[in-house]
C-alpha positions in Angstrom: -78.0 -197.8 100.5 -75.9 -194.7 100.1 -76.6 -192.0 103.0 -76.0 -189.3 100.6 -78.7 -186.3 100.5 -77.1 -184.1 98.6 -75.6 -184.2 94.9 -73.3 -180.7 93.6 -72.6 -181.3 90.1 -69.6 -178.8 88.7 -69.9 -178.5 85.2 -66.0 -178.5 84.2 -65.0 -177.9 80.7 -61.5 -177.3 80.0 -60.8 -175.8 83.8 -57.6 -176.7 84.8 -56.6 -173.5 86.3 -59.8 -173.2 88.7 -61.6 -176.6 89.3 -59.1 -178.0 92.4 -59.9 -174.5 94.4 -63.6 -175.1 93.2 -64.3 -178.5 94.8 -61.9 -177.6 98.2 -64.4 -174.6 98.2 -67.3 -176.2 97.6 -66.4 -179.0 100.2 -66.1 -176.8 102.7 -69.4 -174.7 102.1 -71.3 -178.0 102.3 -69.9 -179.5 105.4 -69.9 -176.0 107.3 -74.1 -176.9 107.4 -74.6 -180.8 106.3 -73.7 -183.6 108.7 -70.5 -186.0 107.3 -71.2 -188.6 104.8 -74.4 -186.7 103.4 -73.1 -185.2 100.1 -71.0 -185.6 97.4 -69.0 -183.3 95.0 -69.2 -184.6 91.4 -67.1 -182.8 88.9 -68.7 -183.1 85.3 -65.9 -183.1 83.1 -67.5 -182.8 79.3 -64.7 -183.8 76.7 -61.5 -181.8 78.3 -59.2 -181.4 75.9 -56.7 -180.1 79.0 -55.3 -181.5 82.5 -58.8 -181.1 84.0 -59.7 -185.0 83.7 -56.9 -185.6 85.5 -56.9 -183.2 88.3 -61.0 -184.3 88.6 -59.6 -188.2 88.6 -57.0 -187.4 91.4 -59.1 -185.6 93.8 -61.6 -188.5 93.8 -58.6 -190.7 95.0 -57.7 -188.9 97.5 -61.7 -187.5 99.0 -64.4 -190.1 98.8 -66.5 -186.9 99.2 -65.4 -185.9 95.5 -66.9 -188.3 92.0 -65.3 -187.5 88.7 -68.1 -188.2 85.6 -65.9 -188.1 82.2 -67.6 -187.9 79.2 -65.1 -188.6 75.8 -67.8 -186.4 73.5 -68.9 -183.0 74.1 -72.5 -183.0 76.0 -72.9 -179.8 75.9 -73.6 -177.5 79.1 -76.7 -178.9 79.8 -76.2 -182.4 78.7 -73.3 -182.6 81.0 -75.4 -181.2 84.1 -78.2 -184.3 83.0 -75.7 -187.0 82.3 -74.3 -186.3 85.7 -77.7 -186.2 87.4 -78.3 -189.1 86.3 -75.5 -190.6 88.0 -75.5 -188.8 91.4 -76.8 -190.5 94.3 -78.5 -187.5 96.5 -82.3 -186.2 96.3 -81.5 -182.6 96.2 -79.5 -182.0 93.0 -77.2 -178.8 92.9 -75.5 -177.2 90.7 -73.3 -173.8 90.3 -70.3 -172.1 87.7 -67.2 -173.6 88.8 -66.1 -169.8 88.7 -67.8 -169.6 91.8 -69.4 -166.3 90.7 -72.1 -166.5 93.0 -70.7 -166.0 96.6 -71.1 -169.1 98.3 -72.5 -168.1 101.5 -75.7 -168.5 99.3 -75.4 -172.5 99.2 -77.3 -173.3 102.4 -80.2 -171.2 101.2 -80.2 -173.1 97.9 -79.5 -176.4 99.6 -82.6 -176.0 102.0 -84.7 -174.8 99.8 -85.0 -178.0 98.1 -84.0 -180.4 100.7 -86.2 -179.0 103.4 -89.2 -180.1 100.9 -90.7 -176.4 100.5 -89.5 -176.2 97.0 -89.0 -178.7 94.0 -86.7 -175.9 92.8 -84.9 -173.1 93.3 -82.3 -170.8 91.8 -80.5 -167.5 92.2 -81.6 -164.5 90.8 -79.0 -161.2 90.1 -82.2 -159.3 88.9 -84.2 -158.6 92.2 -84.3 -155.4 93.6 -82.2 -156.3 96.7 -79.2 -157.7 94.4 -75.7 -157.0 94.6 -74.5 -158.1 91.6 -71.6 -156.1 89.1 -72.7 -156.7 86.0 -70.5 -155.3 83.2 -72.7 -153.6 80.2 -72.6 -156.4 77.4 -74.0 -158.8 79.9 -76.3 -156.6 81.3 -77.7 -155.9 78.0 -77.8 -159.4 76.8 -79.1 -160.8 80.2 -82.0 -158.1 80.4 -83.0 -158.8 76.9 -83.0 -162.5 77.2 -84.9 -162.5 80.3 -87.5 -160.2 78.6 -87.9 -162.7 76.1 -88.3 -165.7 78.0 -90.8 -163.8 80.3 -93.0 -162.5 77.3 -92.9 -165.8 75.2 -93.1 -168.5 77.8 -94.9 -166.7 80.5 -92.5 -167.3 82.8 -92.7 -165.2 86.6 -88.9 -165.4 87.3 -86.7 -162.5 86.6 -83.2 -164.3 86.0 -83.3 -167.9 84.3 -79.4 -168.1 83.8 -77.9 -167.2 87.1 -75.7 -170.5 87.7 -77.0 -171.2 91.1 -79.5 -173.8 91.2 -81.1 -176.7 92.8 -84.0 -179.4 92.0 -85.3 -182.5 93.7 -84.7 -185.6 92.2 -88.3 -186.5 91.8 -88.8 -183.0 89.6 -85.7 -183.6 88.2 -87.1 -187.2 86.6 -90.5 -185.8 85.8 -88.9 -183.0 83.7 -86.1 -184.5 82.5 -87.8 -186.8 79.4 -89.3 -183.0 77.9 -86.3 -181.1 78.3 -85.1 -181.0 74.3 -81.8 -178.6 74.8 -78.5 -179.7 75.7 -76.8 -177.0 75.8 -77.3 -173.3 77.4 -80.3 -173.0 77.3 -81.2 -176.4 79.1 -82.0 -174.6 82.6 -84.1 -172.1 81.2 -85.9 -174.8 79.8 -86.6 -176.8 83.1 -87.0 -173.6 84.9 -90.2 -172.8 82.4 -91.3 -176.7 82.5 -91.5 -176.6 86.2 -93.8 -173.6 86.1 -95.8 -174.9 83.6 -96.4 -178.2 85.4 -96.9 -176.4 89.0 -94.0 -177.3 90.7 -92.9 -175.4 93.8 -90.5 -172.8 92.8 -88.1 -170.2 94.7 -86.1 -167.3 93.2 -84.1 -165.7 95.5 -81.6 -162.6 95.2 -77.5 -163.9 95.2 -74.4 -161.7 95.5 -72.7 -162.1 91.9 -69.4 -160.7 90.8 -68.6 -162.0 87.1 -65.0 -163.8 87.0 -62.7 -164.3 84.0 -64.0 -163.8 80.2 -67.6 -163.4 79.9 -69.0 -166.6 77.8 -71.9 -164.1 76.5 -71.6 -163.9 72.8 -74.1 -161.4 70.8 -74.3 -164.0 67.5 -74.8 -167.0 69.7 -77.4 -165.6 71.7 -79.2 -163.8 68.8 -79.4 -167.0 66.3 -78.8 -169.9 69.2 -80.7 -168.5 72.4 -83.4 -166.9 70.4 -84.5 -170.0 68.3 -84.5 -172.0 71.5 -87.0 -169.3 72.7 -89.6 -169.8 69.9 -88.6 -173.4 69.8 -90.1 -173.4 73.5 -93.1 -171.1 72.8 -94.5 -173.3 70.0 -94.2 -176.6 71.6 -95.5 -175.3 75.1 -98.1 -172.9 73.8 -99.3 -173.7 70.1 -98.7 -177.3 70.1 -100.8 -178.5 72.3 -104.1 -176.4 71.1 -103.9 -177.3 67.3 -103.0 -180.1 66.0 -101.2 -179.4 62.3 -104.7 -180.9 60.6 -106.4 -178.9 62.8 -104.3 -175.7 62.0 -104.6 -176.0 58.2 -108.5 -176.6 58.6 -109.2 -173.6 61.1 -107.0 -171.6 59.3 -108.4 -172.3 56.0 -112.2 -172.3 57.4 -111.4 -168.9 58.9 -110.3 -167.1 55.9 -113.2 -168.7 53.7 -115.6 -167.2 56.8 -113.8 -164.2 56.3 -114.2 -164.3 52.5 -118.0 -165.5 52.7 -118.7 -162.0 55.3 -117.4 -159.8 52.7 -118.8 -161.1 49.6 -122.2 -160.9 51.4 -121.6 -157.2 52.3 -119.9 -156.4 49.0 -121.4 -158.6 46.4 -124.6 -160.7 46.0 -123.7 -164.2 47.2 -126.4 -165.7 45.2 -124.8 -163.8 42.3 -121.4 -165.6 42.9 -122.5 -169.1 43.4 -125.0 -169.0 39.9 -121.4 -167.9 38.2 -119.7 -171.0 39.4 -122.5 -173.5 38.7 -122.5 -171.9 35.4 -119.2 -172.4 34.6 -118.7 -175.3 31.8 -116.6 -178.6 33.4 -114.9 -179.0 30.2 -113.2 -175.7 30.3 -112.3 -176.1 34.1 -111.1 -179.6 33.6 -108.7 -177.8 30.8 -107.6 -175.4 32.7 -106.4 -178.1 35.2 -104.3 -179.7 32.6 -102.6 -176.5 31.5 -101.2 -176.1 34.9 -99.9 -179.0 34.7 -97.8 -178.6 32.3 -95.7 -175.5 33.7 -95.0 -178.4 36.7 -92.2 -180.0 34.8 -90.9 -176.6 33.6 -90.6 -175.9 37.4 -88.6 -179.2 38.1 -85.7 -178.2 34.9 -85.6 -174.9 36.4 -84.9 -176.0 40.0 -82.5 -178.7 37.9 -80.7 -176.2 36.5 -80.4 -174.3 39.8 -79.0 -177.2 41.5 -76.6 -178.0 38.8 -74.9 -174.7 38.8 -74.5 -175.1 42.5 -72.8 -178.4 41.9 -75.7 -180.9 42.9 -76.7 -182.4 39.5 -80.3 -184.2 39.8 -82.9 -185.1 37.5 -85.8 -182.8 36.2 -88.6 -185.5 37.3 -87.6 -185.8 41.0 -86.7 -182.0 41.4 -90.1 -181.8 39.7 -91.6 -184.1 42.7 -90.0 -182.2 45.5 -91.0 -179.0 44.2 -94.8 -180.6 44.2 -94.2 -181.9 47.8 -92.9 -178.4 49.1 -95.8 -176.4 47.1 -98.1 -178.7 49.2 -96.1 -178.0 52.4 -97.1 -174.3 51.7 -100.9 -174.9 51.3 -101.0 -177.1 54.5 -99.1 -175.1 56.7 -98.9 -171.6 57.5 -95.7 -169.0 57.4 -94.5 -171.2 54.1 -93.0 -174.3 56.2 -93.5 -176.2 53.4 -90.0 -174.3 52.0 -88.3 -176.2 54.1 -90.0 -179.5 53.3 -88.0 -179.2 49.8 -84.6 -178.4 51.4 -85.5 -181.6 53.6 -86.0 -183.6 50.5 -83.4 -182.8 48.4 -81.0 -183.2 51.6 -82.7 -186.4 52.7 -82.5 -187.5 48.9 -79.6 -185.8 46.8 -77.2 -184.8 50.0 -77.4 -181.0 49.1 -76.6 -179.2 52.3 -78.9 -177.5 54.3 -77.6 -173.5 53.3 -77.4 -174.4 49.7 -81.4 -176.3 50.0 -82.4 -172.5 50.9 -80.3 -170.8 49.1 -81.5 -172.5 45.8 -85.3 -171.9 47.0 -84.2 -168.1 47.1 -82.7 -168.3 44.4 -86.3 -169.3 42.8 -88.6 -166.7 45.0 -86.3 -163.7 43.7 -86.6 -165.2 39.7 -90.4 -165.9 40.8 -90.8 -162.0 41.9 -88.9 -160.9 39.4 -90.8 -162.7 36.5 -94.3 -161.8 38.1 -92.8 -157.8 38.4 -92.0 -157.7 34.4 -95.2 -159.5 33.5 -97.4 -157.2 36.0 -95.4 -154.3 35.4 -95.3 -154.1 31.5 -98.9 -154.0 32.5 -98.9 -151.7 35.2 -96.8 -149.2 32.9 -99.6 -149.0 30.3 -102.1 -148.6 33.2 -100.3 -145.5 34.3 -99.8 -144.2 31.0 -103.6 -144.8 29.8 -104.7 -144.1 33.7 -105.9 -147.5 34.2 -105.4 -147.5 37.9 -107.6 -144.6 38.1 -110.4 -146.5 36.5 -109.9 -149.1 39.1 -110.1 -147.2 41.9 -113.3 -145.2 40.4 -114.7 -148.3 39.4 -114.4 -149.5 43.3 -115.2 -146.7 44.9 -118.3 -146.4 42.4 -119.9 -149.9 43.1 -118.7 -151.2 46.2 -120.2 -149.3 49.8 -117.9 -148.7 52.2 -117.3 -151.2 55.0 -117.0 -150.9 59.2 -115.1 -153.0 60.8 -114.3 -153.0 64.4 -116.3 -149.5 64.3 -113.5 -148.1 61.6 -115.0 -147.4 58.3 -113.1 -148.5 55.1 -112.9 -146.6 51.9 -113.2 -149.3 49.1 -111.3 -146.6 46.9 -108.7 -146.0 49.0 -108.0 -149.8 49.7 -108.2 -150.3 46.2 -105.3 -147.6 45.7 -103.0 -149.1 48.9 -103.1 -152.8 47.3 -101.7 -151.5 44.2 -98.8 -149.5 46.3 -98.3 -152.4 47.9 -97.6 -155.0 44.8 -95.7 -152.4 43.2 -93.8 -152.2 46.2 -93.1 -155.8 46.4 -92.3 -155.7 43.0 -89.8 -153.2 43.5 -88.3 -155.4 46.4 -87.7 -158.3 43.9 -86.0 -156.1 41.4 -83.6 -154.5 44.0 -83.0 -158.1 45.3 -81.8 -159.2 42.2 -80.2 -155.8 41.5 -78.1 -156.0 44.9 -77.0 -159.8 44.2 -75.9 -158.8 41.2 -73.8 -155.8 42.5 -72.5 -158.1 45.7 -71.5 -161.2 42.9 -68.7 -158.8 41.7 -67.2 -158.0 45.2 -64.4 -160.1 46.4 -63.0 -160.6 49.6 -65.3 -162.2 52.9 -67.3 -159.5 53.9 -69.8 -161.3 55.5 -67.6 -162.6 57.8 -65.8 -159.7 58.7 -69.5 -157.9 59.2 -70.6 -160.9 61.4 -67.2 -161.5 63.8 -66.9 -157.3 63.7 -69.4 -157.7 66.8 -68.7 -161.4 68.0 -65.7 -163.4 68.6 -67.4 -166.3 69.6 -66.8 -169.6 67.5 -70.7 -169.7 67.3 -69.8 -166.4 64.9 -67.4 -168.4 62.2 -70.3 -170.9 62.0 -72.9 -168.0 61.6 -70.5 -166.3 59.1 -69.9 -169.6 57.2 -73.5 -170.4 56.8 -74.4 -166.8 55.4 -71.2 -166.8 53.1 -72.3 -170.5 51.7 -75.9 -169.0 51.1 -75.1 -165.9 49.6 -72.1 -167.7 47.4 -74.5 -170.2 45.9 -77.0 -167.4 45.2 -74.2 -165.3 43.6 -73.5 -168.8 41.8 -76.3 -168.6 39.7 -76.8 -164.7 39.1 -73.6 -164.3 38.2 -73.2 -166.9 35.1 -74.9 -165.4 32.5 -75.5 -168.3 30.8 -77.7 -169.6 33.9 -79.0 -166.2 34.5 -80.8 -166.4 31.3 -82.0 -170.0 31.5 -83.6 -169.3 35.0 -84.7 -165.8 34.2 -86.1 -167.3 30.8 -87.8 -169.8 32.4 -89.3 -168.1 34.9 -91.1 -166.1 32.6 -92.5 -169.2 30.5 -93.8 -170.8 34.0 -95.7 -167.6 34.8 -96.8 -167.1 31.3 -98.2 -170.9 31.8 -99.9 -169.8 34.8 -101.7 -166.8 33.1 -103.1 -169.0 30.4 -104.3 -171.4 33.0 -106.6 -168.3 34.1 -107.6 -167.6 30.7 -108.8 -170.7 30.2 -111.1 -170.4 33.4 -112.3 -166.7 32.1 -113.5 -169.0 28.9 -115.5 -171.2 31.2 -117.9 -168.7 32.4 -120.8 -167.7 29.7 -120.9 -164.2 28.5 -120.0 -161.4 26.2 -117.6 -159.9 29.1 -115.4 -162.9 30.0 -114.9 -163.6 25.5 -111.1 -163.4 25.4 -109.8 -160.2 24.1 -106.3 -158.3 24.2 -107.9 -155.8 26.9 -109.2 -159.4 29.2 -105.1 -160.5 28.2 -103.5 -158.0 29.6 -106.0 -157.8 32.5 -105.5 -161.1 33.7 -101.6 -161.0 33.2 -101.8 -158.0 35.7 -104.8 -159.8 37.6 -102.6 -163.0 38.2 -99.4 -161.3 38.9 -101.0 -159.1 41.8 -102.6 -161.9 43.2 -99.7 -163.8 43.2 -97.2 -160.8 44.9 -100.3 -160.7 47.6 -99.3 -164.3 48.2 -96.1 -163.3 49.6 -97.5 -162.2 52.7 -97.6 -165.4 54.9 -101.2 -164.4 56.3 -102.9 -167.9 55.3 -102.2 -171.4 54.0 -101.6 -171.4 50.3 -102.5 -167.5 50.4 -106.6 -168.4 50.3 -108.0 -165.0 49.9 -105.4 -163.0 49.6 -105.2 -164.0 45.9 -108.9 -164.2 45.1 -109.1 -160.5 46.9 -106.4 -159.1 44.6 -107.7 -160.8 41.4 -111.0 -159.6 41.9 -110.2 -156.4 42.6 -107.8 -155.7 39.3 -110.6 -158.0 36.8 -113.7 -156.1 38.2 -111.6 -152.3 38.3 -110.4 -153.2 34.6 -113.4 -154.8 32.3 -116.7 -155.3 32.3 -116.5 -158.8 34.2 -119.5 -158.4 37.5 -117.6 -158.1 40.9 -119.4 -161.6 41.7 -118.1 -163.3 38.3 -115.0 -162.0 38.6 -114.7 -163.2 42.5 -116.1 -166.8 40.7 -113.2 -166.9 38.1 -110.9 -166.3 41.5 -112.1 -168.9 43.3 -112.5 -171.3 40.4 -108.6 -170.2 39.3 -106.9 -170.6 42.6 -108.8 -174.4 43.4 -107.7 -175.6 40.1 -104.0 -174.7 40.6 -104.3 -175.6 44.3 -106.0 -179.4 44.0 -103.4 -179.9 41.2 -100.8 -179.0 43.2 -102.2 -181.4 46.3 -102.9 -184.2 43.9 -99.5 -183.6 42.4 -98.1 -183.7 46.6 -99.6 -186.9 46.8 -98.4 -188.6 44.2 -94.4 -187.1 44.8 -95.0 -188.2 48.5 -96.1 -191.8 47.0 -93.1 -191.9 45.2 -90.4 -190.6 46.9 -91.7 -192.1 50.0 -91.5 -188.9 51.6 -94.0 -188.3 55.2 -95.1 -183.9 55.0 -94.9 -183.8 58.8 -91.8 -185.7 59.5 -90.1 -183.5 56.7 -91.2 -180.3 58.5 -90.0 -181.4 61.9 -86.8 -182.5 60.2 -86.1 -179.2 58.6 -86.8 -177.4 61.6 -84.6 -179.4 63.8 -82.0 -179.1 61.1 -81.0 -175.8 61.8 -80.8 -176.5 65.8 -78.9 -179.6 65.3 -75.7 -177.7 63.3 -76.2 -175.0 65.2 -75.7 -177.3 68.6 -72.6 -179.0 66.7 -71.0 -175.4 65.6 -70.8 -174.6 69.5 -68.9 -177.5 70.5 -66.2 -177.4 68.0 
């Protein structure tokens, strides 16, 4: 049985110039306060391509207190530490950066904090009031921002999470290592956060610190890499344990519908809404579902044309199924996570790279917004010229009483005017987005790469610049091709015309002269469906439930003789029909393509992290 009590791990990647001196200083410092034979120094050599492995092997042969643990491939900083800790003999596991930036006079305090059993984890800190730390501006700003975000999102009580001077007990490491997911720079932050969450004793104490050599802090890597890890950990620790995906979907939908019921009970006669829905002709309602179903092969055809232009040919029916699945995901999960599902499906089944998958989605979204804006904007121009927008505002103000929420009174007329302005702003943004892409399509040169690398020299910046350039290039490939632009553009218009025709069939399901089809009602339907879908752009509820109904009712009630309860009932039926077709199509497509929705969401979320980690190891 080994007598080693303390194992010090030195993570080393291409450290041929400093590693020998670092090992010597470490051995000398440990020997000053620990009995002989009770400590070891492990060089965790992480796939180096310089002389570090030869130097570490020679030192291990010459001194039995030194061990060399080699990895043929890059494990990342966290991966190398974990790999070495698993093979270490000590009950107290210690590591610090090989540049010896932290004054070694603190090593005894670090080791004894854990070795004594008083604490489970100990870490040096450069951000405590009594610190003496020389922090260059670049490092200070980056470190302060990072630690602030960790404390804010992950509820950590520590001031400094990235100081490379830490110790952990074997028992604590064994308990936490299976929960730690990061394998690179975020690894030790994740350990500290998990240790606090699990109730382990964590000590932070001030250390004298002086940077050595060139900084490895990088703006692009920190923003994209570390930031994504903070958000991932926040979701896993603060959100995921409290709600399952099913509960999240149900709770979100119930809360939105509850808010609608409360609003309707205040503003409209809820009984009248129920009566109107019960009086709808089920044959027309069923017919509206059939009409809406016709738009889906058109969506598949459009998406096939987009990917074909990007160099990834496929068939219309597969693309239709992929869209069904992704749109079902958007109904089930908040924040449009279904978009990532489609990127996963085309990657898993058709080998379309994630950047191209997301670029194809961006192209589709731009054309959707452009088509909606064209359809709704045409009616909006007419309304502005004829005073129709004022008619909407006046009708709402005259019939709907003010509503008090949280002590604040909301003027319905002002709210209606604001809603129209927001819809107009979203539409204008869509037009500007297409214009910007068209203009950029004519630009030559690596302007994206130059812009990103202007603020970063790290290899991760090249990765980020490459992803953005591929994304922008894929979008430009479609919009800069006149034939492809026209095909996708016309297809988008037809798709949304069918969407409006679905709503018109729903109108026909409701008896009464006010809902009889007329040119004015057709124009109103175009505007109501357009504004309703523009409202759904905001990812505030699963599938835009409540947002669509509110905008739709606002327009129909303000522009026609349709009573408010009936307009609201029509909006509900129209949206339910469309969502029902989407979900049924999604279930069939998932069975056909053998795709698990939850797995697709998880895989699409992790894909970016995997590619980013791979890029940092190049």
